[in-house]
Structures are given as C-alpha cells and as structure tokens.
C-alpha positions in Angstrom: 104.9 58.2 134.9 101.8 59.3 133.2 98.8 60.1 134.3 97.0 57.6 132.1 98.7 54.6 134.0 98.4 55.9 137.5 95.5 53.8 138.7 95.6 51.3 141.4 96.0 48.4 138.9 99.3 50.2 137.6 100.7 50.2 141.4 99.6 46.6 142.5 102.6 44.2 142.8 101.8 41.2 140.5 105.4 40.3 138.8 108.2 38.4 140.7 111.6 39.6 140.5 113.0 37.4 137.8 109.9 38.5 135.4 110.3 42.0 136.2 114.0 41.9 135.6 113.3 40.2 132.2 110.8 42.7 131.3 113.5 45.5 131.5 116.4 43.3 130.4 118.3 43.5 133.7 120.0 41.3 136.0 117.9 40.1 139.1 120.9 41.5 141.3 120.7 44.8 139.7 117.2 44.9 140.9 118.1 44.1 144.5 120.7 46.8 144.5 118.4 49.3 143.4 116.1 48.4 145.9 118.7 48.6 148.7 119.7 52.1 147.1 116.2 53.1 147.5 115.7 53.6 143.9 112.6 51.6 144.3 110.2 49.9 146.7 108.4 46.7 145.4 105.6 45.2 147.4 106.3 42.1 149.5 104.2 39.2 150.2 103.8 38.1 153.7 106.7 35.6 153.1 108.8 38.5 151.8 108.8 37.6 148.4 109.0 41.0 146.1 106.3 41.6 143.9 107.0 44.5 141.1 104.0 46.6 139.8 103.8 48.1 136.2 104.6 51.2 137.9 108.0 49.7 139.3 108.7 48.1 135.7 108.1 51.9 134.3 110.7 53.2 137.0 113.1 50.4 136.0 112.9 51.4 132.5 113.6 55.0 133.6 116.6 53.6 135.8 118.0 51.8 132.7 117.6 54.9 130.3 119.5 56.9 132.8 122.2 54.4 133.4 122.8 54.4 129.5 123.1 58.3 129.5 126.0 57.9 132.0 124.5 58.7 135.4 125.6 56.8 138.3 123.1 55.6 141.0 123.4 58.7 143.3 122.7 60.7 140.1 119.6 58.7 139.2 118.3 58.9 142.8 118.3 62.5 142.6 116.8 62.8 139.3 114.1 60.6 140.1 113.5 62.7 143.1 113.1 65.7 141.2 110.7 64.1 138.6 108.5 63.1 141.5 108.7 66.6 143.0 107.9 68.0 139.6 104.8 65.7 139.3 103.6 66.6 142.6 103.9 70.4 142.0 102.2 69.8 138.6 99.3 67.9 140.0 98.9 70.7 142.7 99.1 73.3 140.4 96.3 71.6 138.1 94.1 71.2 141.2 94.5 74.9 141.9 93.4 75.8 138.3 90.3 73.4 138.6 89.1 75.1 141.6 88.9 78.7 139.9 
C-alpha cells in the first residue's frame, strides 16, 4: 500500500462484502475464505456485518494478482507478511533519517 492513501479514511470500513467482491472481481465466498485464512481482517458492525475499507480492497487486488502469478494461499500469506515487514522497516529507517 502506498503512503499516499494510508490515512484514516483509507482504513475505515465502508464497503459491504458484495461491493468489495465486485470491486475486485471476486466471488463473495472467496473473500470469506481469505478472512478465515488470515489474509485480511475487515471491520465488523455491531451486528457482525463485514465492512471493507479501501485498504482492504487494495489488499484484495494484491491477493488476486498473487493468485494470478500461481501462488497458493499459504504463499500469499507469506508474501503479504514479508511486504508488511518491509514497509515497517522502511518507515523505521525513514524516521531515523529524519531525526539526524
């Protein structure tokens, strides 16, 4: 995810599961599977309805791209984990550089 879209509005859950699935051209069932496998964690209303954010939709696009490259869900989980770790390390390095 780019830093440009990383604000609170980008992470606020606003899309119902059917809308999010349509946005990424996936079946609703797939989104449920990805959540069960820990690939994403949409917000929930008090009643339990899933609400997907723009960041979740970005992540679903990434999952779709990795699936198209032939990765299985375990491989995708590892790639996403490593990408998140890389982003955290880059942010920490940038903060250190700013303090100098």
